[in-house]
C-alpha positions in Angstrom: 11.6 3.8 -9.9 9.7 0.5 -9.4 11.7 -2.7 -9.2 11.3 -5.4 -11.9 10.4 -8.9 -10.8 10.4 -12.0 -13.1 7.9 -14.8 -12.2 8.7 -18.1 -13.8 5.7 -20.3 -13.1 3.5 -22.7 -15.1 0.4 -22.6 -12.8 -1.5 -19.8 -14.5 -4.1 -19.3 -11.7 -1.3 -19.0 -9.1 0.7 -16.7 -11.4 -2.2 -14.3 -12.1 -3.0 -13.9 -8.3 0.7 -13.2 -7.5 1.1 -10.8 -10.4 -2.0 -8.9 -9.4 -0.8 -8.7 -5.8 2.7 -7.6 -6.6 1.6 -5.0 -9.1 -0.7 -3.5 -6.5 2.5 -3.0 -4.4 4.2 -1.0 -7.2 6.4 -3.7 -8.7 6.7 -4.3 -12.4 6.2 -8.0 -13.0 7.4 -10.0 -16.1 5.9 -13.4 -16.5 7.2 -16.6 -18.2 5.5 -20.0 -18.2 8.6 -21.9 -19.1 12.3 -21.9 -18.1 13.3 -21.1 -21.7 11.0 -18.0 -21.9 12.2 -16.9 -18.4 15.8 -16.9 -19.3 15.1 -15.2 -22.6 13.3 -12.4 -20.8 16.3 -11.9 -18.5 18.6 -11.4 -21.6 16.6 -8.3 -22.7 15.3 -6.9 -19.4 17.0 -5.7 -16.2 15.5 -8.0 -13.6 16.0 -7.2 -9.9 14.6 -10.5 -8.5 13.3 -13.8 -9.9 10.4 -15.8 -8.3 11.0 -19.3 -9.5 9.0 -22.5 -9.6 11.0 -25.8 -9.7 8.6 -28.0 -11.7 8.4 -26.4 -15.1 7.4 -27.8 -18.5 10.7 -27.7 -20.3 13.5 -28.0 -17.7 13.6 -27.7 -14.0 14.1 -24.6 -11.9 17.3 -26.0 -10.6 18.8 -25.6 -14.1 17.4 -22.0 -14.2 19.2 -21.2 -10.9 22.5 -22.5 -12.4 22.0 -20.5 -15.6 21.2 -17.3 -13.8 24.3 -17.7 -11.5 26.5 -18.1 -14.6 25.4 -14.7 -15.7 24.8 -12.5 -12.7 23.8 -12.2 -9.0 20.1 -11.4 -9.5 18.2 -12.5 -6.4 16.2 -15.7 -6.6 13.3 -16.8 -4.5 12.2 -20.4 -5.2 8.5 -21.0 -4.6 7.7 -24.7 -4.8 5.2 -27.4 -3.7 8.2 -29.6 -2.9 8.6 -29.7 0.9 11.7 -32.0 0.9 14.8 -30.9 2.7 17.0 -32.2 -0.2 15.1 -29.9 -2.6 15.7 -26.9 -0.4 19.4 -27.7 0.0 19.9 -28.3 -3.7 18.2 -25.0 -4.6 20.2 -23.0 -2.1 23.5 -24.7 -3.2 22.7 -23.8 -6.8 22.3 -20.1 -6.0 18.8 -19.5 -4.7 18.6 -16.9 -2.0 15.4 -18.1 -0.4 12.9 -21.0 -0.6 9.2 -20.9 0.1 6.8 -23.9 0.2 3.4 -23.6 -1.5 0.8 -22.6 -0.6 2.3 -19.3 0.3 0.8 -16.2 1.9 1.3 -13.2 -0.5 2.3 -10.9 2.4 5.1 -13.3 3.4 6.3 -13.3 -0.2 6.2 -9.5 -0.3 8.2 -9.4 3.0 10.9 -11.8 1.6 11.1 -9.9 -1.7 11.6 -6.6 0.2 14.2 -8.2 2.5 16.2 -9.5 -0.5 16.0 -6.2 -2.4 17.1 -4.3 0.7 20.0 -6.6 1.1 21.2 -5.6 -2.4 21.0 -1.9 -1.4 23.0 -2.6 1.8 25.7 -4.4 -0.1 26.0 -1.3 -2.4 26.3 1.0 0.7 23.3 3.0 -0.5 19.6 2.8 0.1 17.4 4.0 -2.7 13.9 5.1 -2.1 13.1 6.4 -5.6 13.7 10.2 -5.4 15.6 10.0 -2.1 19.0 8.2 -1.7 21.1 7.7 1.3 24.9 7.2 0.9 26.0 5.4 4.1 29.7 5.9 3.6 29.5 9.6 3.2 26.5 10.0 5.5 24.6 12.2 3.1 21.2 12.3 1.6 20.5 13.0 -2.1 17.2 14.3 -3.4 16.9 13.5 -7.1 20.6 13.1 -7.2 21.4 16.4 -5.4 22.9 16.6 -1.9 20.6 17.9 0.8 22.5 20.5 2.9 21.5 19.7 6.5 22.8 21.2 9.7 24.2 18.5 12.1 20.9 18.6 14.1 18.7 18.5 11.0 20.8 15.5 9.7 20.3 13.7 13.1 16.5 14.2 13.0 16.2 13.3 9.3 18.4 10.2 9.6 16.2 9.0 12.5 13.0 9.6 10.5 14.7 7.7 7.6 15.6 4.8 9.8 11.9 4.7 10.9 10.4 5.6 7.6 6.6 5.3 7.2 6.2 5.3 11.0 4.9 8.2 13.0 7.5 9.6 15.4 6.3 11.6 18.3 7.7 15.0 19.0 8.8 13.9 22.5 10.9 11.1 20.9 12.7 13.6 18.7 13.2 16.0 21.6 14.9 13.2 23.4 17.0 12.4 20.3 18.5 15.9 20.2 18.6 16.4 24.0 15.9 19.1 24.0 13.6 19.7 26.9 10.3 17.7 26.9 8.2 20.8 26.2 10.7 22.4 23.8 9.6 23.7 20.4 13.0 23.1 19.0 12.0 20.0 17.0 9.2 21.9 15.4 11.6 24.6 14.2 14.0 22.1 12.8 11.2 20.2 11.1 10.0 23.3 9.4 13.6 23.9 8.0 13.9 20.3 6.9 10.6 20.5 5.1 11.8 23.5 3.1 14.7 21.4 1.9 12.9 18.1 1.1 9.3 18.9 0.5 10.1 20.6 -2.8 9.1 17.8 -5.2 5.8 18.6 -7.0 3.1 16.3 -5.8 5.3 14.6 -3.2 5.4 15.5 0.5 8.1 13.5 2.1 7.8 14.9 5.6 4.3 14.8 7.0 3.1 16.3 10.2 0.1 15.0 12.1 -1.2 17.5 14.7 -0.8 16.0 18.2 0.8 12.8 16.9 4.2 13.7 15.4 6.1 13.4 12.1 6.8 10.8 9.5 9.0 10.3 6.5 6.7 8.8 3.9 8.5 7.0 1.0 
C-alpha cells in the first residue's frame, strides 16, 4: 500500500513539480495551499508524513507544527526559504522531524521522506514492504499476512536479501554467508526452494535471478 503524504505549500509551481515527482515514486499526495486546509485534510485522511512550508497565507507553518503535535506523531518535514538558524531551531522544537532549505533537490527530499518513514517502521519493530512484512522481534517474514515457513538456512539467505533489497547479490557472497564452498550449488538449491515459497503472488516476482550475476529481492 502506498504511503500518503500531505504537502502544505502556497507556491503552486513548486507544489506541482513536487507532487508530480512524488507520485511518480508511488506516493499518494494530498495538497493544501493554506494551513487551515492542510489541518482539515488531516482530520479526514490518514497521513503518513507532512511536507510543510512555513510562510503560508493564513497562519504560519510553526502553528501547524504545534497543532499536529497536539493530535499525533505524524512525521513533519519543513521545506522553507528561510535559512536562519533560529527558524530551524524553532521548527524542530515545535515538533518538526526535519528541515530543508529551498531550493531543494527532489531526490534529496525523497531520501529524507524514506528515512523518516523507515524510522516509523523501526519504532514499530516491523518493516512493511506492501505484500511482505518482517517482524523483527519474532524474526519471521509474513507474505500477505501469512508466515513464510523457512528452514534456518533459507531464513538466513532471505534475511540477507531483505537487508540488501533491490541490490544484486552475487552467488559467491551467499555461499560465503552460509559457509558453502566457493563453487557449491547449494545456494542455487536453496534459492529455488525460497522462490517456491515467495514467488506465488500473481504478477509479482519477489526473488529475481540474473544469470551470471546473482539474485535480488525486488520490493
